[in-house]
C-alpha positions in Angstrom: 40.7 39.7 10.6 39.1 40.5 14.0 36.1 42.1 12.3 35.6 39.1 10.1 35.6 36.8 13.1 33.1 39.0 14.9 30.9 39.0 11.7 31.2 35.2 11.5 30.3 34.7 15.1 27.3 37.1 14.8 26.1 35.2 11.7 26.4 31.8 13.5 24.5 33.3 16.5 21.7 34.5 14.2 21.6 31.2 12.4 21.4 29.4 15.7 18.6 31.6 16.8 16.8 30.9 13.5 17.2 27.2 13.8 16.0 27.4 17.5 12.9 29.3 16.4 12.2 26.8 13.7 12.6 23.9 16.2 10.2 25.7 18.6 7.6 26.1 15.8 7.9 22.5 14.8 7.6 21.4 18.4 4.4 23.5 18.8 3.0 22.0 15.6 3.6 18.4 16.9 1.9 19.3 20.2 -1.1 20.8 18.3 -1.3 17.7 16.1 -1.2 15.4 19.1 -4.0 17.4 20.8 -6.1 17.0 17.7 -5.5 13.3 17.3 -3.0 13.5 14.4 0.1 11.4 13.9 2.8 11.7 11.3 5.2 8.9 10.1 7.8 8.2 7.5 8.5 4.7 6.2 11.2 3.0 4.1 11.2 -0.6 3.0 11.7 -3.3 0.3 9.0 -4.9 -1.9 9.4 -8.7 -2.4 7.0 -10.4 -4.7 6.0 -10.6 -8.3 3.5 -9.9 -11.1 1.6 -13.1 -11.7 -1.6 -14.5 -13.3 -4.1 -16.0 -10.9 -4.6 -18.9 -11.2 -1.6 -20.1 -13.2 -2.8 -20.5 -16.8 -2.4 -23.7 -18.8 0.0 -21.9 -21.1 2.6 -21.8 -18.4 3.9 -25.3 -17.9 6.6 -24.7 -15.3 8.3 -21.8 -13.5 12.1 -22.6 -13.7 13.5 -19.6 -11.9 12.4 -16.5 -10.0 14.6 -13.6 -8.9 13.3 -10.5 -7.1 15.1 -7.2 -7.8 16.0 -4.3 -5.5 12.6 -2.6 -5.1 12.8 0.2 -2.6 9.7 2.1 -1.2 9.6 5.5 0.6 6.4 6.6 2.2 4.9 9.4 4.3 1.6 9.0 6.3 -0.8 11.1 8.3 -3.2 9.4 10.7 -6.3 10.8 12.2 -7.4 9.0 15.4 -11.2 9.1 15.7 -11.6 8.1 19.4 -10.1 9.4 22.6 -8.3 6.1 23.4 -6.6 6.2 19.9 -7.7 2.7 19.1 -9.3 3.4 15.7 -7.9 5.8 13.0 -7.8 6.5 9.3 -4.5 7.2 7.5 -3.6 8.6 4.1 -0.2 8.2 2.6 2.0 9.0 -0.3 4.4 6.3 -1.4 7.1 6.1 -4.0 6.7 2.4 -5.0 9.0 0.2 -7.0 8.4 -3.4 -8.1 11.0 -5.6 -9.8 11.3 -9.3 -10.7 13.0 -11.6 -13.2 11.6 -15.0 -14.2 12.3 -17.9 -16.5 9.5 -20.3 -17.5 8.5 -23.1 -19.9 5.4 -22.3 -21.9 3.1 -23.8 -24.6 1.0 -21.8 -27.0 1.9 -18.6 -25.1 0.8 -15.4 -26.9 3.9 -13.6 -28.2 5.0 -10.8 -30.4 8.8 -11.1 -31.0 10.9 -8.3 -32.5 12.6 -9.0 -35.8 15.8 -7.5 -37.2 14.1 -4.6 -38.9 12.3 -3.5 -35.7 8.9 -5.0 -36.7 6.9 -7.6 -34.8 6.0 -11.2 -35.6 3.0 -12.3 -33.6 1.9 -15.8 -32.9 2.0 -18.6 -30.3 5.3 -19.5 -28.6 6.2 -22.9 -27.2 9.5 -23.1 -25.4 11.5 -21.1 -22.8 10.7 -17.5 -21.9 12.7 -14.9 -19.8 10.8 -12.0 -18.4 11.9 -8.8 -16.7 9.3 -6.6 -15.0 10.2 -3.2 -13.5 7.7 -0.7 -12.5 7.7 2.6 -10.5 4.5 4.0 -9.0 3.3 6.9 -7.1 0.8 5.3 -4.7 -1.9 6.7 -2.3 -3.0 4.2 0.3 -6.2 5.0 2.4 -6.2 2.7 5.4 -8.2 2.0 8.5 -6.0 1.5 11.5 -6.7 -0.5 14.7 -4.3 -0.3 17.6 -4.2 -3.5 19.6 -1.9 -2.1 22.3 0.9 0.4 22.7 3.2 -1.7 20.5 1.0 -3.5 17.9 -1.2 -1.9 15.2 -3.1 -3.4 12.3 -4.2 -1.7 9.1 -6.1 -2.4 5.9 -7.7 -0.6 3.0 -7.5 0.3 -0.7 -4.7 2.0 -2.6 -4.5 3.8 -6.0 -1.3 3.9 -8.0 -0.1 5.9 -11.0 2.8 4.4 -13.0 5.8 6.7 -13.4 7.8 4.3 -15.5 7.4 0.6 -16.5 9.1 -2.2 -18.3 7.8 -5.6 -19.3 10.3 -7.2 -21.6 12.4 -10.3 -22.2 13.5 -13.0 -24.6 12.4 -16.4 -26.0 14.7 -19.3 -26.8 14.8 -23.1 -27.2 11.4 -23.4 -28.8 9.3 -22.4 -31.8 6.8 -19.7 -32.8 3.6 -20.6 -34.7 2.3 -17.7 -36.7 -0.4 -16.4 -36.8 -2.0 -19.3 -34.8 -1.3 -22.9 -33.6 -1.7 -24.3 -37.2 0.4 -21.6 -38.9 3.9 -21.6 -40.2 6.7 -22.6 -37.7 9.8 -20.6 -36.8 12.4 -22.5 -34.8 14.9 -21.1 -32.3 17.6 -23.6 -31.1 21.0 -23.4 -29.6 22.1 -19.7 -29.1 19.3 -18.4 -31.2 16.8 -16.2 -29.4 14.4 -13.3 -30.0 13.4 -10.4 -27.8 10.0 -9.0 -27.0 8.9 -5.7 -25.3 5.4 -5.1 -24.0 6.3 -2.0 -22.0 4.1 0.3 -24.0 1.1 -1.8 -23.2 1.3 -1.4 -19.5 -1.7 0.3 -17.8 -1.0 3.7 -16.2 -3.4 3.3 -13.2 -3.4 0.4 -10.7 -5.6 -0.2 -7.7 -5.8 -2.9 -5.1 -6.0 -3.6 -1.4 -3.3 -3.5 1.3 -3.2 -5.1 4.7 -0.5 -5.4 7.3 0.8 -4.8 10.8 3.2 -2.5 12.6 5.3 -3.1 15.7 6.7 -0.2 17.7 10.2 -1.2 18.6 11.1 2.0 20.5 9.4 5.3 21.2 9.7 6.6 17.6 11.0 3.5 15.6 8.6 1.1 14.1 8.9 -2.1 12.0 6.2 -3.0 9.5 5.0 -5.7 7.1 2.3 -4.9 4.5 0.9 -7.1 1.7 -0.3 -5.2 -1.4 -2.5 -7.1 -3.9 -3.4 -5.5 -7.2 -6.9 -6.1 -8.4 -6.7 -4.9 -12.1 -4.6 -6.3 -14.9 -1.3 -4.6 -15.5 -1.9 -4.5 -19.2 -4.3 -2.2 -21.1 -7.8 -3.6 -22.1 -7.0 -3.5 -25.8 -3.8 -5.5 -25.5 -4.6 -9.1 -26.6 -1.2 -10.7 -27.1 -1.1 -12.0 -23.5 -4.4 -13.7 -23.1 -4.6 -13.7 -19.3 -4.6 -11.0 -16.7 -1.5 -10.4 -14.5 -1.6 -8.8 -11.0 1.2 -7.3 -8.9 1.4 -9.1 -5.5 4.1 -7.8 -3.2 5.1 -8.0 0.5 6.6 -4.8 1.8 9.0 -5.1 4.8 10.7 -2.2 6.4 11.0 0.3 9.2 9.5 3.7 10.0 9.9 6.8 12.2 6.8 8.2 14.0 7.0 11.9 14.9 
């Protein structure tokens, strides 16, 4: 038993020395980065917002309900300060971005392709109530210009590019009617508990780009609090998708905290 205890203590000692060596190397790396005007940070937050047409099209008569989902973001950033005072800098990040919302609306002559019992689609113009669920996950790269107002406050703005990892745009229609193939075509009524579903998930665009602007407040030496507005500038749907006749853009406010190394 004694030799096992000695071996265990020796192993712990060696592990401790290894961890200490790694900590020393990491410490040296941070000192080198600071001397070369580099900062590293990690952020976590929540996206609050929605995917919306701008301006609101005539087809949407009223927005009856809106419910944001749990949309978590995780992000790592590296910032290069370009002046000695560290007032101006450029940062590049990598962010795991999720966006989630549910809405209910009343519409008139709204482009629709409902799913029938055999799995096919019936296309036309819908007048009535619509439920929509939008869930999207992106890998996002923001490239931002940073301006440090003082030791606590910092502003940032710049473009971002996103690649969609997974996406859902689906829902149901109820209490209304579908005219197919156009406004003068045959009418299909849905009343009471009758409803039909739709799914435009396969029509979502893989790449998104837009602009981001926000601010950051240093609460403690390493802890920060941030608020960033991201505004998509291209339609979430593919160019050849014509059922929805207006463009929709993801517009979200990200609130969260960060750790600066």
